[in-house]
Each structure stands twice: as C-alpha cells, then as structure tokens.
N, C-alpha and C positions, 0 to 999 in steps of 0.2 A: 395230308391232308394237316390246316389250322385246328391250332386247342380249339374255337370257337362253332366250325362246324363240328364235332364233337364235340357238343356243348350243346347243341342246335339240334342233333341229334342221339341223345342222352334222354334229353322236355322232351322229345314225337311220346322216345322210347316206355318211358316215367305216362306219362297220359292215357299212350295206346295203353299200359297194363289198370292203369285205377276208369279206366271205361272201360278197360274186358272183364275185372271182379265185382265193380260193385255200377256195369251196371249203363254207362254212362246219363244224360239221361234219360229222365223220366217223361210220361206220353199224356201226354196229355187225357182229361177222359175223358167216353165217349158225350155225347151228345145225348142231352135226355131224355128224350127217346128215344134211344136205342136202347140207355140203359133203361129201362119199363122194362121196356119188350125181356129185353136178357131177365130182369129178375123176378118174369114170368118163367119163362122160362127153365130161370136152373133149382124157383119152387115149384114149381111145378114136377119135373122130375126130379128134386127129396123127395116130395109125396106120395108118391105117384097115378100123376091128377092129371089126366089131357086132357079136360075143363081149364086148369091152369096152363095147363104149358101151352097150351093153346088157344088161349085165351083172344095173342092179336093173331092169326096167323089174313091169311088174306085168302081171296078166294079160289086160288091155283094151287094153296096147299090143303087143299080135298078135293082134287078132282084125280082122278087114274085107284077108282076102288080107295080112297084117303080119308078114314070118317076120324070120330074121338075113339071108340078102340082098335082099331087102328092103331092109333098113335100110342095106347097107352101099352098098349098087348109091345107095342118097339121103346114101348122107356123102362117097362119092367122087362124085353130081352136085354137091353142095354145095365139093364142093374145085374143080373144075374151073369153078365159077365165083366163087367168095368172096374163094375162093386157103387159105390156110395161116388154121388163129387162132398168135395172135401175144401176144392182152397177154385177158385181164376184166378188174373192174373190178364187184363187189357196190356193188344196190345199196337191196337191204331186200327186206322178206315183207311178202302182205299174206295173205289171206283164200283158202281153194280152192273150190270148186262148190262141196260142199261138207260136214259140220263137221267137222273135225280135218279136213280136207284143210287141205295149208298153201301158198303161190303164193312161189319166189325168184324171186325176178332177177339180171338179168347183167347188166351193156356187155363184149360182147367186139368186141375187135376181128381181122380178118381182114386176110391181107394185101394188099387189094382192097373187102374193104371193113366195115365194120359197123352188131351184128344186137343186137336185143336178144332173150333168152335169155328164159324166160318158163317155173320148172319147179315144175310144179307132183307134190306129194307124198303121198301119201293115206296114212290114218292110219298104217300099218304104210309105212308108210317105200319103200314100192315107189313109181315114174316114175308117175301119173297119167294126164301130159300136156307135151310139150316144146315149144313155141314159141322158131319165134326171128322176128325181128319185120323189116326194116328199116328 
C-alpha cells in the first residue's frame, strides 16, 4: 500500500476513536412538548406523586384497570426496586405505532440501576405509552 493510503486509514481510525470516546455529535434536544411531558413524568416519579406523573396521560393510559392509585403503587414499587431517579440523557426520537405519533428515548440513571425510557406521544401530545426497559 502507498503511504497516502496508510495516512487516510490512520485519519479514519483517529476520527473513529474520537467519536467512540466523546460520543460524536450531540443529539438535538427533544421538541418542547415532549420535554414538558418528560419533565412531568420525572417530577412525579421523584416526589412519588401519581397526579403529576400522569398529568399528560391520554385516555388509553387509564384503561385495563389503570388508575391514579395503580400508577402510585407502580411508582413506589419501581423506586423500591431501582432506587431514586438520578439523571437522564436524551437519545433521540422515532416514529410511533401510528401516523403522527412519536416515540422519544431517554437513558435514565437511577441510584440502583439504569433504564431506557421510551415515551410515545399521540397526535395531541398526550402519553400513549411508557416503557422502562433494563
């Protein structure tokens, strides 16, 4: 191989190392509405208040026996298992399960664990689905 080929390969490898260690380009922040819903979820979880946690829930989130009381119990159960909410990092967005629905992804760091949070909002920016995945 020529020296110029080695130089190009070396440059590509160096750029790869920088992106690996420093995360490359920052993700743009979530849209304002998604961020506000997320902040209500976070606040409700942190103070263990189901009313705040569920503030932006769509009607479907209260079907199948789900209520403020059941969400309150779930928040307590999660806190006992994975600990207090410590920090989060926004990782991006994707298409939701229906047209005009969007799913937003955060990495949540708890005192005893970390989880991926997938928050799906409907076309009215109401919570359609929340998934915490280990």
